[in-house]
C-alpha positions in Angstrom: 127.5 198.8 12.1 128.6 200.1 8.7 131.8 202.0 8.4 131.3 205.8 8.3 133.0 205.9 4.9 130.3 203.7 3.4 127.6 205.8 5.1 129.1 208.9 3.7 129.1 207.4 0.2 125.4 206.6 0.5 124.7 210.1 1.6 126.7 211.5 -1.3 124.7 209.3 -3.7 121.4 210.5 -2.2 122.3 214.1 -2.6 123.6 213.8 -6.2 121.0 211.3 -7.5 119.5 212.4 -10.8 122.0 215.2 -11.4 124.5 215.4 -14.3 127.1 217.6 -15.8 128.1 220.9 -14.1 125.2 220.7 -11.6 126.5 217.3 -10.4 130.0 218.6 -10.0 128.8 221.7 -8.1 126.6 219.7 -5.7 129.2 217.0 -5.3 131.9 219.5 -4.2 129.5 221.1 -1.7 128.3 217.8 -0.3 131.9 216.4 0.1 132.7 219.5 2.3 129.9 218.7 4.8 130.7 216.7 7.8 128.3 213.8 8.8 126.6 213.9 12.1 125.2 210.7 13.8 122.8 210.0 16.6 122.0 206.7 18.1 119.2 205.1 20.1 118.2 201.6 21.3 114.8 200.1 20.5 113.2 197.1 22.1 111.4 195.9 19.0 112.4 193.1 16.6 114.5 193.9 13.6 111.7 192.9 11.2 109.3 195.4 12.8 111.8 198.2 12.6 112.8 197.3 9.1 109.1 197.5 8.0 108.7 200.9 9.7 111.9 202.1 8.0 110.4 201.0 4.6 107.1 202.8 5.4 108.8 206.1 6.2 111.7 205.9 3.7 113.4 203.2 1.6 115.8 200.3 2.2 119.3 199.8 0.7 119.2 195.9 0.4 122.4 195.7 -1.6 124.5 197.7 0.9 123.8 195.7 4.1 126.0 193.4 6.2 124.5 190.1 7.3 122.0 190.6 10.1 121.6 194.4 9.7 119.3 196.7 7.7 120.3 200.0 6.1 117.9 202.5 4.6 117.2 206.2 4.5 114.5 208.7 5.3 114.1 212.3 4.4 114.2 214.5 7.5 115.4 217.9 8.6 113.6 221.2 7.8 110.8 220.3 5.4 112.0 216.7 5.1 114.5 217.8 2.4 117.7 216.3 3.9 118.4 212.6 3.6 119.6 210.6 6.6 121.0 207.0 6.4 119.5 204.8 9.1 121.3 201.6 10.2 119.5 198.9 12.2 121.8 196.4 14.1 120.5 193.8 16.5 122.6 193.5 19.7 121.5 190.9 22.2 117.8 191.5 22.9 117.8 195.1 21.8 118.1 196.9 18.4 120.7 199.6 18.0 119.7 202.3 15.6 122.0 205.0 14.1 120.9 207.9 11.9 123.6 209.7 10.0 123.1 212.9 8.0 125.2 215.8 6.6 124.6 219.1 8.2 125.3 222.4 6.5 125.8 225.9 7.9 122.4 225.9 9.4 122.0 222.8 11.7 118.6 221.1 11.0 118.8 218.3 13.5 118.3 215.8 10.6 119.7 212.8 12.5 117.5 213.3 15.5 114.4 214.0 13.3 115.1 210.8 11.3 115.2 208.8 14.5 111.9 210.4 15.7 110.3 209.7 12.3 111.3 206.0 12.5 110.0 205.8 16.1 106.8 207.4 15.0 106.3 204.8 12.3 106.7 201.9 14.8 
């Protein structure tokens, strides 16, 4: 699985995408203070099937993957407004799935909802 530092960088990029100037600085400072929260599950489907489901309900980060794993993101949480990075990593005959999101003062259960969204797309 990817290092949490890299996952945190992807989350920061998703939060600040399209912003510039003072607004970028303000959002960046707020996002860097948030702690990431991860949840994991194990699926019994092939990597290709889970990757296609991830692409249907979100998007892939093809340039940020290690060989043999798939990384992408989905919008989840309250109103699907919080990004969660999802990592798919085959292990033996199973597929380990980790969703990581940053939670603010009001916990939204974004990681759990991202996993549910991916499982619903399968």
